[in-house]
C-alpha positions in Angstrom: 16.3 -25.8 -8.9 13.2 -23.8 -7.7 12.1 -20.6 -9.5 13.2 -17.4 -7.6 9.9 -15.5 -6.4 10.3 -11.7 -7.4 9.4 -9.6 -4.8 5.8 -7.7 -4.3 6.4 -3.7 -3.8 4.2 -1.4 -2.6 3.0 1.1 -5.3 3.8 4.2 -3.2 7.3 3.7 -2.0 10.0 1.2 -2.2 9.1 -1.2 0.6 8.6 -4.4 -0.2 6.0 -7.7 1.3 7.9 -9.3 4.6 10.2 -6.2 4.6 11.4 -5.1 8.6 10.5 -1.3 9.1 11.2 -0.2 13.0 11.0 -3.7 13.8 7.0 -4.5 12.2 7.2 -6.9 8.9 5.5 -4.6 6.3 2.3 -6.1 4.9 0.6 -5.5 1.5 -3.2 -4.7 0.8 -4.7 -4.8 -2.7 -7.1 -1.8 -3.5 -10.7 -1.8 -1.8 -13.4 -3.5 -4.5 -15.9 -1.3 -2.7 -15.9 1.5 -5.1 -16.4 4.1 -3.2 -13.6 3.2 -0.4 -11.1 2.7 -3.8 -12.0 6.1 -5.1 -10.7 7.5 -2.2 -7.8 5.4 -1.9 -6.7 6.2 -5.6 -7.3 10.3 -4.8 -4.8 10.1 -2.1 -2.3 8.0 -4.2 -2.3 10.2 -7.2 -1.7 12.5 -4.2 1.6 11.3 -3.6 2.4 10.1 -7.4 1.2 12.1 -9.9 1.8 9.1 -12.7 0.1 6.4 -11.1 -1.3 4.5 -12.6 -3.7 1.7 -10.9 -3.9 -2.2 -12.0 -6.1 -5.2 -10.8 -2.4 -6.1 -8.9 -1.7 -2.6 -7.5 -1.2 -2.8 -3.5 -0.1 -0.2 -0.9 2.2 -1.5 2.1 1.0 -0.7 6.0 3.0 1.6 6.1 0.4 4.2 4.7 -1.9 3.5 7.6 -2.7 4.7 11.2 -0.5 2.5 13.3 1.2 0.9 10.2 -1.2 -2.4 10.6 -3.1 -1.6 7.2 -6.0 -1.0 6.4 -8.6 -1.8 9.3 -13.0 -1.6 10.5 -12.0 1.5 12.2 -9.6 3.2 9.9 -9.9 1.8 6.5 -8.0 4.6 4.5 -5.0 5.2 3.8 -3.6 8.3 5.8 0.6 8.1 6.1 2.4 8.9 3.3 5.8 10.4 3.0 6.8 14.0 2.8 8.9 15.0 -0.3 
């Protein structure tokens, strides 16, 4: 019997890897190694989730980026967040 894989979730919302949302497959992205860019990701994460605690395993889903494709060279910062 093969071990059951656990789902990997976005640290901001409840989306998980390979979930289908509006016809697009969700992908997860690790926080950047670049300290300056990671700091901005963290600031934006904490605007949405006051209780957010960063770990090396924290990942954000593609739904938080322009065009919902994840970070790109032109748009490396998360900018789409749910309204509460």
